[in-house]
C-alpha positions as CSV (number, residue, x, y, z in Angstrom):
1,M,9.1,-42.9,-85.6
2,R,12.1,-41.3,-87.0
3,N,15.5,-42.8,-86.1
4,F,18.4,-40.5,-85.0
5,H,21.9,-41.4,-85.8
6,F,24.9,-40.1,-83.9
7,S,28.0,-39.7,-86.1
8,G,31.2,-38.6,-84.5
9,K,33.2,-39.3,-81.5
10,L,32.6,-38.1,-77.9
11,Q,35.7,-36.8,-76.3
12,I,35.5,-38.0,-72.7
13,S,38.8,-36.6,-71.8
14,S,37.6,-33.1,-72.6
15,I,35.3,-33.0,-69.6
16,P,37.3,-31.8,-66.6
17,H,37.2,-33.5,-63.2
18,L,35.3,-36.5,-64.6
19,S,36.4,-40.0,-63.8
20,L,34.7,-43.0,-65.2
21,S,34.4,-46.5,-63.8
22,P,35.8,-49.4,-65.9
23,Q,32.2,-50.4,-66.8
24,T,31.5,-46.9,-68.1
25,Q,34.6,-46.8,-70.1
26,S,33.7,-50.1,-71.8
27,K,30.5,-48.4,-73.1
28,A,32.4,-45.5,-74.6
29,N,32.0,-46.9,-78.1
30,N,28.2,-46.8,-77.8
31,P,27.2,-43.2,-77.4
32,I,23.7,-43.9,-76.1
33,L,24.9,-46.2,-73.4
34,L,27.6,-43.8,-72.5
35,M,25.2,-40.9,-72.0
36,A,23.0,-43.1,-69.8
37,A,26.0,-44.1,-67.7
38,L,27.0,-40.5,-67.3
39,L,23.6,-39.5,-66.1
40,E,23.6,-42.3,-63.6
41,S,27.0,-41.2,-62.3
42,L,26.1,-37.6,-61.8
43,T,25.1,-36.7,-58.2
44,V,22.8,-33.7,-57.8
45,P,23.3,-32.1,-54.4
46,P,20.1,-31.4,-52.5
47,L,18.8,-27.9,-52.4
48,T,19.5,-26.1,-49.3
49,F,17.7,-23.0,-48.1
50,P,19.1,-20.5,-45.5
51,K,17.3,-20.9,-42.2
52,P,15.1,-17.9,-41.5
53,K,16.2,-15.9,-38.5
54,P,13.7,-15.9,-35.7
55,T,11.6,-12.7,-35.6
56,T,10.6,-12.9,-32.0
57,T,13.0,-11.2,-29.6
58,T,13.5,-12.3,-26.1
59,T,13.2,-9.5,-23.6
60,P,15.9,-9.8,-20.8
61,L,14.7,-10.2,-17.3
62,S,16.4,-7.0,-16.3
63,A,13.9,-5.0,-18.4
64,F,11.2,-5.9,-15.9
65,A,13.2,-4.9,-12.9
66,S,13.8,-1.5,-11.5
67,P,17.2,0.0,-11.9
68,I,17.1,1.1,-8.3
69,H,18.4,-1.5,-5.8
70,R,15.7,-1.9,-3.2
71,R,15.9,-3.9,0.0
72,S,13.0,-6.1,0.9
73,L,10.5,-4.0,2.8
74,R,8.4,-5.1,5.7
75,L,4.9,-3.8,5.9
76,P,3.6,-2.2,9.1
77,H,2.0,-4.8,11.3
78,V,-0.8,-3.9,13.8
79,K,-1.2,-5.7,17.1
80,G,-4.1,-4.3,19.1
81,L,-3.4,-0.6,19.6
82,K,0.3,-0.9,18.8
83,L,1.6,0.0,15.3
84,S,5.2,-1.0,14.6
85,F,7.3,0.1,11.6
86,N,10.5,-1.3,10.4
87,S,13.2,1.3,9.8
88,S,13.2,0.5,6.1
89,T,9.6,1.6,5.8
90,I,10.3,5.2,6.8
91,N,10.9,7.7,4.0
92,R,14.4,9.2,4.5
93,S,14.5,11.4,1.4
94,P,15.8,15.0,1.9
95,G,13.3,17.4,3.1
96,S,11.0,14.8,4.5
97,F,10.2,14.1,8.1
98,V,8.1,11.8,10.3
99,T,6.1,13.1,13.2
100,L,5.1,10.5,15.8
101,T,3.1,11.4,18.9
102,S,3.6,9.3,22.1
103,S,6.4,7.4,20.4
104,R,9.5,5.7,21.7
105,L,12.7,4.6,20.0
106,S,13.6,1.0,21.0
107,R,16.7,-1.0,20.2
108,G,17.2,-2.2,16.7
109,G,16.1,1.0,15.0
110,R,12.4,0.3,15.3
111,I,10.0,3.2,15.9
112,V,6.9,2.2,17.8
113,C,3.9,4.4,18.1
114,E,1.7,3.3,21.0
115,A,-1.7,4.4,22.1
116,Q,-2.5,4.7,25.8
117,E,-3.2,1.2,27.2
118,T,-6.1,2.2,29.4
119,A,-8.7,4.4,27.7
120,V,-10.6,6.8,29.9
121,E,-14.3,6.7,29.2
122,V,-16.3,9.8,30.1
123,A,-19.2,8.7,32.2
124,S,-22.8,10.0,31.8
125,V,-24.6,11.9,34.6
126,T,-28.3,11.6,35.3
127,D,-30.7,13.4,37.6
128,A,-30.1,10.8,40.3
129,T,-26.3,11.2,40.2
130,W,-25.9,14.9,39.4
131,K,-25.6,16.1,43.0
132,S,-23.1,13.5,44.2
133,V,-20.7,13.4,41.3
134,V,-20.8,17.1,40.2
135,L,-22.0,19.4,43.0
136,E,-20.3,17.5,45.9
137,S,-17.0,16.8,44.0
138,E,-13.8,17.9,45.7
139,S,-12.1,18.5,42.4
140,P,-13.1,20.6,39.5
141,V,-15.7,19.0,37.2
142,L,-16.2,19.5,33.4
143,V,-19.6,18.6,32.1
144,E,-20.5,18.4,28.4
145,F,-24.2,18.8,27.5
146,W,-25.1,17.0,24.3
147,A,-27.8,15.1,22.4
148,P,-27.6,12.1,20.0
149,W,-29.0,14.1,17.1
150,C,-26.4,16.9,17.5
151,G,-23.8,16.9,14.7
152,P,-21.3,19.3,16.3
153,C,-21.5,17.3,19.5
154,R,-19.9,14.3,17.7
155,M,-17.0,16.6,16.8
156,I,-16.2,17.6,20.4
157,H,-16.6,14.1,21.9
158,P,-13.0,13.1,21.1
159,I,-11.7,16.3,22.6
160,I,-13.5,15.7,25.9
161,D,-12.1,12.2,25.9
162,E,-8.6,13.6,25.4
163,L,-9.0,16.1,28.2
164,A,-10.2,13.4,30.6
165,R,-7.0,11.4,29.9
166,Q,-4.8,14.5,30.1
167,Y,-6.2,15.8,33.4
168,T,-6.6,12.4,35.2
169,G,-6.5,13.0,38.9
170,K,-6.9,16.8,38.5
171,L,-10.2,17.2,36.7
172,K,-13.4,15.0,36.4
173,C,-15.2,14.9,33.1
174,Y,-18.9,13.9,32.6
175,K,-21.6,14.0,29.9
176,V,-25.2,14.9,30.2
177,N,-27.7,13.8,27.6
178,T,-30.2,16.7,27.4
179,D,-32.9,14.5,25.9
180,D,-32.7,12.2,28.9
181,C,-32.1,14.9,31.5
182,P,-33.9,18.1,30.3
183,S,-34.4,19.4,33.9
184,I,-30.6,19.7,34.4
185,A,-30.3,21.6,31.1
186,T,-33.1,23.9,32.0
187,Q,-31.7,24.6,35.5
188,Y,-28.4,25.8,34.0
189,G,-29.9,27.7,31.1
190,I,-28.6,25.4,28.3
191,R,-30.1,26.8,25.1
192,S,-27.7,25.3,22.5
193,I,-25.5,22.3,22.4
194,P,-22.8,21.3,22.7
195,T,-22.2,23.4,25.8
196,V,-19.4,22.7,28.3
197,I,-19.6,24.0,31.9
198,I,-16.8,23.9,34.4
199,F,-17.9,23.5,38.1
200,K,-15.8,24.0,41.2
201,N,-17.0,23.5,44.7
202,G,-20.5,22.9,43.4
203,E,-20.6,26.2,41.6
204,K,-20.8,27.0,37.9
205,K,-17.6,28.8,37.0
206,E,-17.5,29.1,33.2
207,A,-19.5,28.0,30.2
208,I,-18.2,27.4,26.6
209,I,-20.7,27.1,23.9
210,G,-20.1,25.3,20.6
211,A,-17.6,22.8,19.2
212,V,-14.5,24.8,20.1
213,P,-10.9,23.8,19.7
214,K,-9.1,21.9,22.4
215,T,-6.9,24.9,23.3
216,T,-10.0,26.9,24.2
217,L,-11.1,24.3,26.7
218,T,-7.6,23.9,28.0
219,T,-7.3,27.6,28.7
220,A,-10.6,27.6,30.7
221,I,-9.6,24.5,32.7
222,E,-6.2,25.8,33.7
223,K,-7.8,28.8,35.4
224,F,-9.6,26.5,38.0
225,L,-7.0,23.9,38.8
């Protein structure tokens, strides 16, 4: 191993901002000890890295809300045959309107649409009851001839029910099943169904054939009241 010799003098004072302890200054005559002391006295600052910025963005809660300020809406609630709406559920935009039949406006701005409490059911007539309920009736009688297999008959059934409610006390309404009472249908010349016949004082006054509109039946009824 080769030996290295240091010749010369190390100028400690030439290093700026370097202060040596008394122990280190005592080793200034020995260059090797001096270098070791200098290395021990040096403080290497730890490496610092900038903190990465988070890449995830937080979406504000307002982004999930509508910009329109809406009041809490109450859904329509049904109780039996009564449908009630809160005033906030009605569309009040320009050009729009709400049509309610048989409605009344109560206090508090609530619009209530009510069906008639007592439904009028149109009774059926048989061979045994035909004379007493139809021919001997003191008021005009409307009779609908129908059959269960008849499609158009199902269309006119609701109209007959409405007429029975509308003319309560003025007109009696009945139904005759032509499958159960073919003799009555034959007696009055029923060839197609539905057929509606209006009787007054036991006599046939007018016959309307087919599933006609309500206005057609109303016009015929008004002539015999």
